[in-house]
Backbone as CSV, one residue per row, in Angstrom:
resi,resn,N_x,N_y,N_z,CA_x,CA_y,CA_z,C_x,C_y,C_z
1,MET,-5.260,-10.694,-16.617,-5.801,-10.489,-15.312,-4.775,-10.150,-14.336
2,MET,-5.038,-9.041,-13.529,-4.044,-8.655,-12.528,-4.029,-9.674,-11.305
3,GLU,-2.834,-10.032,-10.875,-2.675,-10.958,-9.795,-2.225,-10.320,-8.528
4,ILE,-2.822,-10.666,-7.460,-2.574,-10.093,-6.129,-2.116,-11.253,-5.183
5,LEU,-1.106,-11.051,-4.443,-0.625,-11.959,-3.481,-1.114,-11.477,-2.127
6,VAL,-1.879,-12.308,-1.404,-2.312,-12.043,-0.011,-1.564,-12.780,0.982
7,ILE,-0.954,-12.169,1.939,-0.165,-12.897,2.977,-0.828,-12.573,4.361
8,GLU,-1.602,-13.609,4.777,-2.356,-13.322,6.061,-2.533,-14.683,6.795
9,ASP,-2.105,-14.681,8.107,-2.141,-15.978,8.864,-3.485,-16.269,9.459
10,ASP,-4.449,-15.316,9.484,-5.851,-15.584,9.886,-6.547,-16.089,8.697
11,ASN,-6.920,-17.480,8.722,-7.571,-18.059,7.668,-8.900,-17.365,7.275
12,ARG,-9.651,-16.909,8.281,-10.980,-16.374,7.928,-10.689,-15.044,7.173
13,MET,-9.749,-14.238,7.678,-9.467,-12.932,7.032,-8.988,-13.160,5.658
14,ALA,-8.042,-14.189,5.479,-7.513,-14.435,4.197,-8.541,-14.905,3.232
15,ASP,-9.453,-15.694,3.663,-10.594,-16.168,2.873,-11.528,-15.037,2.345
16,LEU,-11.786,-14.083,3.341,-12.661,-12.976,3.063,-12.030,-12.045,1.943
17,ILE,-10.752,-11.745,2.178,-10.026,-10.888,1.315,-9.971,-11.523,-0.115
18,SER,-9.650,-12.761,-0.105,-9.491,-13.526,-1.362,-10.776,-13.570,-2.116
19,LEU,-11.853,-13.834,-1.446,-13.197,-13.894,-2.058,-13.512,-12.535,-2.649
20,GLY,-13.346,-11.446,-1.882,-13.689,-10.138,-2.381,-12.822,-9.751,-3.575
21,LEU,-11.591,-10.117,-3.623,-10.773,-9.803,-4.737,-11.174,-10.575,-6.011
22,LYS,-11.455,-11.914,-5.801,-11.864,-12.645,-6.993,-13.202,-12.176,-7.531
23,GLU,-14.137,-11.827,-6.673,-15.384,-11.287,-7.201,-15.177,-10.002,-7.893
24,ASN,-14.136,-9.288,-7.800,-13.807,-8.082,-8.509,-12.835,-8.216,-9.608
25,GLY,-12.641,-9.501,-10.083,-11.844,-9.786,-11.269,-10.333,-9.982,-11.127
26,TYR,-9.891,-10.154,-9.869,-8.486,-10.322,-9.642,-8.122,-11.757,-9.515
27,GLN,-7.014,-12.188,-9.964,-6.430,-13.503,-9.674,-5.688,-13.447,-8.232
28,VAL,-5.883,-14.374,-7.415,-5.460,-14.313,-6.084,-4.577,-15.491,-5.683
29,THR,-3.423,-15.230,-5.094,-2.574,-16.278,-4.447,-2.542,-15.911,-3.007
30,VAL,-2.689,-16.935,-2.106,-2.726,-16.790,-0.677,-1.518,-17.459,0.019
31,ALA,-0.953,-16.863,0.928,0.145,-17.489,1.683,-0.277,-17.110,3.231
32,TYR,0.142,-18.081,4.101,-0.322,-17.985,5.517,0.870,-17.657,6.510
33,ASP,2.018,-17.517,6.006,3.149,-17.009,6.815,4.170,-16.265,5.991
34,GLY,5.059,-15.538,6.636,6.032,-14.684,5.901,6.922,-15.474,5.048
35,ILE,7.403,-16.625,5.458,8.342,-17.318,4.680,7.670,-17.840,3.321
36,GLU,6.494,-18.431,3.520,5.741,-18.861,2.369,5.289,-17.654,1.501
37,GLY,5.070,-16.592,2.159,4.672,-15.340,1.282,5.800,-14.965,0.369
38,PHE,7.051,-14.888,0.930,8.137,-14.477,0.061,8.372,-15.551,-1.087
39,MET,8.266,-16.813,-0.722,8.403,-17.842,-1.774,7.389,-17.653,-2.911
40,GLN,6.094,-17.384,-2.538,5.071,-17.191,-3.480,5.316,-15.863,-4.288
41,PHE,5.841,-14.851,-3.637,6.208,-13.600,-4.422,7.277,-13.945,-5.446
42,ALA,8.228,-14.682,-5.093,9.339,-15.006,-6.019,8.882,-15.939,-7.162
43,THR,7.819,-16.674,-6.834,7.355,-17.604,-7.804,6.333,-17.046,-8.789
44,CYS,5.309,-16.319,-8.144,4.137,-15.944,-8.977,4.267,-14.489,-9.571
45,HIS,5.279,-13.743,-9.081,5.500,-12.310,-9.619,4.162,-11.561,-9.732
46,PRO,3.543,-11.362,-8.561,2.227,-10.654,-8.613,2.332,-9.183,-9.011
47,ASP,1.162,-8.563,-9.234,1.134,-7.176,-9.636,1.031,-6.317,-8.369
48,LEU,0.637,-6.924,-7.217,0.465,-6.161,-5.993,0.530,-7.161,-4.807
49,VAL,1.025,-6.705,-3.665,1.054,-7.548,-2.445,0.270,-6.946,-1.346
50,ILE,-0.532,-7.807,-0.660,-1.217,-7.310,0.560,-0.697,-8.175,1.685
51,THR,-0.105,-7.625,2.746,0.446,-8.456,3.787,0.011,-7.903,5.180
52,ASP,-0.199,-8.823,6.108,-0.409,-8.505,7.484,1.006,-8.185,8.050
53,ILE,1.056,-7.548,9.174,2.331,-7.228,9.853,2.747,-8.345,10.761
54,LEU,1.829,-8.811,11.604,2.117,-9.856,12.570,1.933,-11.206,11.939
55,LEU,3.031,-11.776,11.437,3.027,-13.012,10.698,4.011,-14.045,11.345
56,PRO,3.678,-15.285,11.300,4.667,-16.305,11.739,5.803,-16.427,10.700
57,GLY,6.966,-16.870,11.053,8.040,-17.144,10.139,8.849,-15.860,9.982
58,THR,8.322,-14.904,9.164,8.893,-13.593,9.001,7.834,-12.503,9.044
59,ASN,8.060,-11.531,9.934,6.941,-10.517,10.042,6.829,-9.726,8.805
60,GLY,5.749,-9.037,8.772,5.343,-8.192,7.544,6.347,-7.108,7.265
61,LEU,6.987,-6.488,8.270,7.888,-5.430,8.013,9.141,-5.901,7.351
62,ASP,9.751,-7.038,7.837,10.937,-7.666,7.188,10.569,-8.208,5.850
63,LEU,9.351,-8.753,5.711,8.962,-9.314,4.477,8.854,-8.167,3.405
64,CYS,8.248,-7.049,3.782,8.190,-5.852,2.886,9.506,-5.498,2.395
65,LYS,10.491,-5.314,3.387,11.750,-4.892,2.977,12.416,-5.865,1.956
66,ARG,12.246,-7.132,2.152,12.808,-8.101,1.261,12.151,-8.021,-0.156
67,ILE,10.781,-7.752,-0.171,10.142,-7.625,-1.450,10.632,-6.368,-2.195
68,LYS,10.801,-5.308,-1.490,11.255,-4.061,-2.051,12.708,-4.164,-2.569
69,GLU,13.458,-5.018,-1.895,14.888,-5.213,-2.331,14.878,-5.935,-3.674
70,LYS,13.892,-6.817,-3.834,13.796,-7.556,-5.075,13.151,-6.713,-6.242
71,ASP,12.157,-5.964,-5.878,11.444,-5.152,-6.824,10.847,-3.954,-6.105
72,GLU,11.616,-2.836,-6.293,11.344,-1.596,-5.592,10.045,-0.979,-6.015
73,SER,9.553,-1.349,-7.166,8.286,-0.739,-7.665,7.092,-1.542,-7.306
74,MET,7.263,-2.744,-6.688,6.107,-3.567,-6.326,5.193,-2.883,-5.281
75,PRO,3.936,-2.679,-5.657,2.978,-2.060,-4.649,2.762,-2.962,-3.488
76,VAL,2.863,-2.449,-2.249,2.616,-3.340,-1.050,1.609,-2.544,-0.098
77,ILE,0.515,-3.175,0.262,-0.433,-2.704,1.169,-0.224,-3.511,2.466
78,MET,-0.105,-2.857,3.633,0.026,-3.490,4.898,-1.367,-3.476,5.628
79,LEU,-1.719,-4.595,6.142,-2.938,-4.720,6.977,-2.511,-5.103,8.393
80,THR,-3.110,-4.394,9.375,-2.730,-4.648,10.709,-3.725,-4.068,11.715
81,ALA,-3.697,-4.660,12.913,-4.651,-4.150,13.934,-4.003,-3.020,14.696
82,LEU,-2.760,-2.679,14.407,-1.941,-1.627,15.032,-2.112,-0.333,14.268
83,GLY,-2.550,0.712,14.821,-2.800,1.945,14.040,-2.242,3.238,14.563
84,THR,-1.210,3.216,15.435,-0.630,4.415,15.969,0.304,5.025,14.944
85,THR,0.767,6.198,15.163,1.629,6.958,14.271,2.911,6.185,14.098
86,ASN,3.491,5.734,15.260,4.818,5.070,15.162,4.690,3.751,14.322
87,GLU,3.573,3.050,14.532,3.514,1.790,13.738,3.285,2.043,12.259
88,LYS,2.545,3.143,11.927,2.389,3.537,10.487,3.762,3.884,9.990
89,VAL,4.540,4.725,10.673,5.815,5.114,10.200,6.737,3.971,10.010
90,GLU,6.726,2.943,10.907,7.464,1.735,10.717,7.152,1.026,9.494
91,GLY,5.816,0.908,9.201,5.333,0.327,7.938,5.784,0.989,6.743
92,PHE,5.670,2.367,6.686,6.098,3.155,5.517,7.645,3.069,5.314
93,ASP,8.385,3.071,6.430,9.799,2.965,6.395,10.266,1.628,5.866
94,ALA,9.435,0.664,6.065,9.832,-0.720,5.557,9.530,-0.817,3.996
95,GLY,8.897,0.239,3.550,8.616,0.402,2.094,7.110,0.205,1.677
96,ALA,6.262,0.133,2.600,4.895,-0.073,2.285,4.341,1.106,1.534
97,ASP,3.443,0.936,0.529,2.898,1.997,-0.257,1.599,2.487,0.375
98,ASP,0.923,1.611,1.155,-0.296,2.050,1.860,-0.422,1.149,3.061
99,TYR,-1.305,1.601,3.996,-1.467,0.965,5.358,-2.911,1.006,5.725
100,MET,-3.545,-0.105,6.045,-4.900,-0.136,6.391,-5.029,-0.849,7.746
101,VAL,-5.822,-0.246,8.587,-6.063,-0.748,9.988,-7.249,-1.616,10.023
102,LYS,-7.128,-2.792,10.528,-8.333,-3.676,10.784,-9.230,-3.191,11.865
103,PRO,-10.530,-3.340,11.729,-11.241,-3.856,10.638,-11.379,-2.747,9.590
104,PHE,-11.598,-3.139,8.296,-11.698,-2.211,7.187,-12.859,-2.693,6.225
105,GLU,-13.314,-1.808,5.446,-14.318,-2.201,4.416,-13.674,-2.648,3.117
106,MET,-14.168,-3.767,2.586,-13.630,-4.357,1.330,-13.594,-3.233,0.165
107,ARG,-14.591,-2.469,0.115,-14.698,-1.423,-0.943,-13.536,-0.488,-0.850
108,GLU,-13.165,-0.068,0.395,-12.021,0.773,0.508,-10.713,0.133,0.134
109,LEU,-10.527,-1.062,0.546,-9.313,-1.865,0.062,-9.254,-1.868,-1.431
110,LEU,-10.373,-2.174,-2.117,-10.459,-2.266,-3.582,-10.104,-0.933,-4.172
111,ALA,-10.585,0.226,-3.578,-10.253,1.468,-4.130,-8.757,1.803,-4.011
112,ARG,-8.219,1.377,-2.888,-6.699,1.703,-2.763,-5.910,0.804,-3.630
113,ILE,-6.350,-0.440,-3.941,-5.751,-1.307,-4.884,-5.654,-0.694,-6.292
114,ARG,-6.896,-0.208,-6.685,-6.986,0.445,-8.020,-6.049,1.589,-8.112
115,VAL,-5.894,2.465,-7.107,-5.054,3.576,-7.174,-3.587,3.171,-7.316
116,LEU,-3.111,2.105,-6.494,-1.763,1.678,-6.531,-1.476,1.014,-7.876
117,LEU,-2.380,0.227,-8.415,-2.112,-0.451,-9.710,-2.035,0.607,-10.774
118,LYS,-2.902,1.562,-10.714,-2.840,2.653,-11.821,-1.579,3.406,-11.687
119,ARG,-1.083,3.766,-10.510,0.119,4.437,-10.318,1.292,3.578,-10.761
120,SER,1.314,2.197,-10.421,2.312,1.380,-10.861,2.421,1.308,-12.430
121,ARG,1.324,1.250,-13.106,1.361,1.199,-14.581,1.770,2.504,-15.190
122,ALA,1.542,3.611,-14.426,1.838,4.938,-14.986,3.218,5.393,-14.687
123,ILE,4.061,4.696,-14.024,5.387,5.077,-13.641,6.222,5.476,-14.956
124,ARG,6.691,6.625,-14.975,7.543,7.104,-16.174,8.940,6.601,-15.993
125,ASN,9.448,6.114,-17.042,10.723,5.399,-16.966,11.921,6.314,-17.138
126,ASN,11.780,7.493,-17.632,12.990,8.303,-17.903,12.853,9.773,-17.511
127,ASP,11.891,10.018,-16.607,11.723,11.422,-16.144,12.779,11.904,-15.241
128,VAL,13.171,13.091,-15.265,14.066,13.722,-14.315,13.364,15.004,-13.789
129,LEU,13.137,15.077,-12.480,12.522,16.239,-11.909,13.684,17.098,-11.361
130,LYS,13.473,18.474,-11.448,14.484,19.378,-10.967,13.821,20.603,-10.335
131,VAL,14.301,20.982,-9.147,13.901,22.146,-8.416,15.189,22.754,-7.906
132,ALA,15.573,23.972,-8.342,16.876,24.571,-7.959,17.997,23.581,-8.307
133,ASP,18.814,23.224,-7.206,19.915,22.267,-7.459,19.530,20.915,-6.957
134,LEU,18.244,20.626,-6.729,17.721,19.317,-6.308,17.254,18.539,-7.544
135,GLU,17.678,17.389,-7.766,17.400,16.590,-8.969,16.920,15.199,-8.544
136,MET,15.841,14.662,-9.118,15.385,13.387,-8.933,15.239,12.581,-10.174
137,ASN,15.801,11.441,-10.364,15.736,10.665,-11.483,14.680,9.498,-11.197
138,LEU,13.568,9.471,-11.832,12.447,8.573,-11.625,12.723,7.217,-12.154
139,LYS,13.724,7.113,-13.083,14.136,5.846,-13.635,15.043,5.087,-12.724
140,THR,16.118,5.802,-12.247,17.073,5.101,-11.426,16.712,5.200,-9.946
141,LYS,15.716,5.987,-9.598,15.306,6.211,-8.163,16.405,6.788,-7.347
142,THR,17.066,7.749,-8.018,18.207,8.490,-7.268,17.808,9.945,-7.063
143,VAL,18.351,10.499,-6.041,18.103,11.929,-5.713,19.476,12.549,-5.466
144,LYS,19.735,13.722,-5.978,20.983,14.413,-5.761,20.642,15.906,-5.471
145,ARG,21.380,16.503,-4.510,21.311,17.905,-4.375,22.752,18.467,-4.646
146,GLY,22.902,19.254,-5.533,24.308,19.541,-6.030,24.967,18.321,-6.498
147,ASN,26.168,18.090,-5.953,26.937,16.876,-6.287,26.762,15.731,-5.283
148,ARG,25.877,15.943,-4.252,25.724,15.040,-3.233,24.540,14.083,-3.432
149,GLU,24.691,12.834,-3.401,23.556,11.873,-3.578,22.934,11.736,-2.132
150,ILE,21.537,11.720,-2.231,20.787,11.630,-0.963,20.038,10.321,-0.936
151,SER,20.198,9.677,0.101,19.437,8.345,0.259,18.090,8.503,0.866
152,LEU,16.997,8.048,0.282,15.672,8.188,0.799,14.997,6.800,0.871
153,THR,14.109,6.695,1.848,13.297,5.468,1.911,12.234,5.573,0.807
154,PRO,11.575,4.426,0.445,10.543,4.544,-0.609,9.429,5.613,-0.342
155,LYS,8.974,5.687,0.869,7.906,6.679,1.102,8.453,8.011,1.092
156,GLU,9.681,8.250,1.500,10.204,9.649,1.482,10.447,10.042,-0.028
157,PHE,10.872,9.073,-0.824,10.993,9.291,-2.230,9.681,9.706,-2.847
158,ASN,8.627,9.007,-2.570,7.211,9.207,-3.149,6.791,10.668,-2.680
159,LEU,6.945,10.938,-1.409,6.571,12.259,-0.918,7.336,13.335,-1.651
160,LEU,8.681,13.240,-1.724,9.489,14.289,-2.442,9.048,14.388,-3.885
161,ALA,8.796,13.244,-4.574,8.405,13.268,-5.994,7.122,14.074,-6.160
162,PHE,6.157,13.800,-5.187,4.890,14.593,-5.333,5.193,16.095,-5.130
163,MET,5.993,16.454,-4.127,6.237,17.804,-3.878,7.003,18.478,-5.085
164,MET,7.885,17.725,-5.677,8.715,18.283,-6.802,7.677,18.372,-8.082
165,ASN,6.819,17.401,-8.262,5.829,17.561,-9.381,4.893,18.662,-9.134
166,ASN,4.797,19.231,-7.833,3.882,20.286,-7.538,4.667,21.431,-6.877
167,SER,5.872,21.625,-7.332,6.700,22.735,-6.771,6.039,24.087,-7.012
168,GLU,6.303,24.956,-6.188,5.738,26.324,-6.243,4.290,26.438,-5.800
169,ARG,3.707,25.292,-5.362,2.297,25.252,-4.871,2.193,24.704,-3.471
170,VAL,1.373,25.429,-2.620,1.171,25.035,-1.272,0.372,23.765,-1.237
171,LEU,0.796,22.694,-0.623,0.159,21.428,-0.444,-0.350,21.196,0.900
172,SER,-1.675,21.001,1.047,-2.244,20.794,2.396,-1.934,19.334,2.889
173,LYS,-2.093,19.156,4.158,-1.842,17.881,4.748,-2.911,16.860,4.182
174,SER,-4.067,17.360,3.958,-5.074,16.380,3.409,-4.758,15.941,1.987
175,GLU,-4.223,16.881,1.169,-3.874,16.488,-0.215,-2.697,15.618,-0.137
176,ILE,-1.753,15.776,0.612,-0.525,14.947,0.740,-0.964,13.578,1.180
177,ALA,-1.834,13.493,2.188,-2.273,12.228,2.687,-3.030,11.388,1.551
178,GLU,-3.859,12.072,0.791,-4.663,11.471,-0.231,-3.794,11.091,-1.417
179,LYS,-2.843,11.924,-1.856,-2.120,11.653,-3.057,-0.897,10.740,-2.871
180,VAL,-0.272,10.858,-1.676,0.971,10.110,-1.388,0.671,8.798,-0.603
181,TRP,-0.312,8.893,0.330,-0.611,7.705,1.155,-1.909,7.082,0.782
182,ASP,-2.680,7.692,-0.070,-3.943,7.181,-0.609,-4.897,6.901,0.589
183,THR,-5.012,7.938,1.505,-5.749,7.807,2.648,-6.342,9.204,3.041
184,ARG,-7.313,9.213,3.830,-7.784,10.576,4.420,-6.856,10.927,5.586
185,PHE,-6.676,12.265,5.726,-5.811,12.765,6.758,-6.507,12.686,8.042
186,ASP,-5.846,12.039,9.006,-6.406,11.931,10.414,-5.761,12.995,11.220
187,THR,-6.552,13.930,11.730,-5.967,15.128,12.555,-5.397,14.601,13.826
188,GLY,-5.661,13.333,14.206,-5.077,12.847,15.480,-3.689,12.238,15.235
189,THR,-3.134,12.255,14.073,-1.858,11.698,13.853,-0.985,12.812,13.277
190,ASN,0.391,12.646,13.354,1.334,13.651,12.868,2.258,12.953,11.870
191,PHE,1.889,11.911,11.179,2.922,11.223,10.321,3.327,12.068,9.206
192,ILE,2.475,12.965,8.716,2.916,13.808,7.578,4.065,14.791,7.998
193,GLU,3.854,15.403,9.240,4.904,16.186,9.776,6.234,15.413,10.023
194,VAL,6.062,14.208,10.441,7.161,13.358,10.608,7.999,13.162,9.389
195,TYR,7.276,12.926,8.268,7.975,12.668,6.981,8.534,13.980,6.387
196,ILE,7.837,15.060,6.649,8.367,16.308,6.171,9.646,16.624,6.963
197,SER,9.714,16.276,8.199,10.920,16.520,9.006,12.044,15.701,8.521
198,TYR,11.733,14.352,8.191,12.739,13.524,7.558,13.312,14.107,6.354
199,LEU,12.489,14.588,5.468,12.975,15.246,4.159,13.801,16.473,4.458
200,ARG,13.331,17.245,5.338,14.055,18.448,5.664,15.520,18.147,6.144
201,HIS,15.633,17.140,7.033,16.870,16.724,7.481,17.810,16.253,6.322
202,LYS,17.284,15.629,5.423,18.060,15.104,4.301,18.296,16.099,3.188
203,ILE,17.338,16.833,2.890,17.366,17.750,1.742,17.950,19.153,2.036
204,ASP,17.498,19.634,3.189,17.869,20.996,3.474,18.920,21.308,4.605
205,LYS,19.051,20.339,5.505,19.925,20.679,6.676,21.296,21.203,6.374
206,ASP,22.009,20.623,5.438,23.408,20.976,5.157,23.554,21.923,4.046
207,PHE,22.428,22.570,3.650,22.494,23.467,2.446,21.942,24.878,2.974
208,PRO,22.603,26.018,2.526,22.245,27.304,2.941,20.842,27.730,2.436
209,LYS,20.522,27.355,1.232,19.143,27.658,0.687,18.209,26.536,0.963
210,LYS,17.127,26.773,1.681,16.161,25.871,2.051,15.133,25.743,0.968
211,LEU,14.666,24.545,0.698,13.658,24.296,-0.312,12.259,23.915,0.191
212,ILE,12.180,23.346,1.312,10.931,22.880,1.957,10.503,23.890,2.967
213,HIS,9.338,24.497,2.727,8.861,25.600,3.604,7.443,25.258,4.076
214,THR,7.239,25.716,5.365,5.982,25.629,5.969,5.143,26.860,5.879
215,LYS,3.837,26.728,5.359,3.000,27.885,5.249,1.976,27.660,6.375
216,SER,2.095,28.490,7.513,1.304,28.285,8.676,-0.220,28.275,8.284
217,GLY,-0.806,27.230,8.836,-2.301,27.040,8.626,-2.658,26.566,7.274
218,MET,-1.717,26.361,6.378,-2.128,26.003,4.988,-1.396,24.636,4.618
219,GLY,-0.104,24.522,4.897,0.584,23.270,4.541,1.993,23.502,4.241
220,PHE,2.507,22.840,3.157,3.956,22.820,2.860,4.165,23.145,1.408
221,ILE,5.239,23.784,1.078,5.567,24.080,-0.288,7.087,23.842,-0.606
222,LEU,7.328,23.264,-1.755,8.720,23.070,-2.131,9.071,24.077,-3.230
223,LYS,9.974,25.007,-2.963,10.343,26.026,-3.924,11.674,26.652,-3.480
224,GLU,12.347,27.258,-4.424,13.564,28.005,-4.164,13.252,29.491,-3.812
225,GLU,13.700,29.786,-2.590,13.427,31.147,-2.099,14.786,31.789,-1.711
226,HIS,14.921,33.062,-2.146,16.158,33.761,-1.793,16.095,34.294,-0.379
227,GLU,14.892,34.492,0.127,14.769,34.953,1.531,13.909,33.957,2.189
228,ASN,14.084,33.806,3.471,13.339,32.844,4.291,11.981,33.493,4.619
229,THR,10.841,32.926,4.138,9.521,33.515,4.301,8.696,32.641,5.214
230,ASP,9.322,31.566,5.840,8.562,30.636,6.676,8.064,31.419,7.836
């Protein structure tokens, strides 16, 4: 049975989530503050973590960072009443794999849990992706361009992995949102452009040949081009 750790200081919300998960066959551990949440994580070794951001003791952002330091592959879903682009970017930069804004429907949370658990089980341990002189090792979680190692946040890594797995193909914002963030693209936010900009700064800025290209009105593509066709 898959075990999920829920870290939520609102007792009613924690009970509702716990009940919904148990009714769908998951084993559930609940913690009501950040400090207790990390202790439970270290003790029960769950398959997935659901955490609020605004927590007593240790907030959800710092908690997520600590969890990812211990287990980079641990799926983490953040729950919060804060839904602006900046707040989502902060959550993803802390290492969150998904982000849900309260209030939400339990069936949507369950769908996102299934996707993350499936992805977690399907991680390949020895694959190396290559596009031109860009190389990603999925086992060691390292990225190099030429002889230079490039440091990426977990969400930047996931976005780049998706683009490298689909190199030479134009990826729409809606497809990126669905496949990398497991959510529908909200035209009122620009978080995808924000992360594409982050990647460009790290992957392309200091190299003469650019690999990440914008196709106006269509999306983005990662490919080696000898001429700039943006």
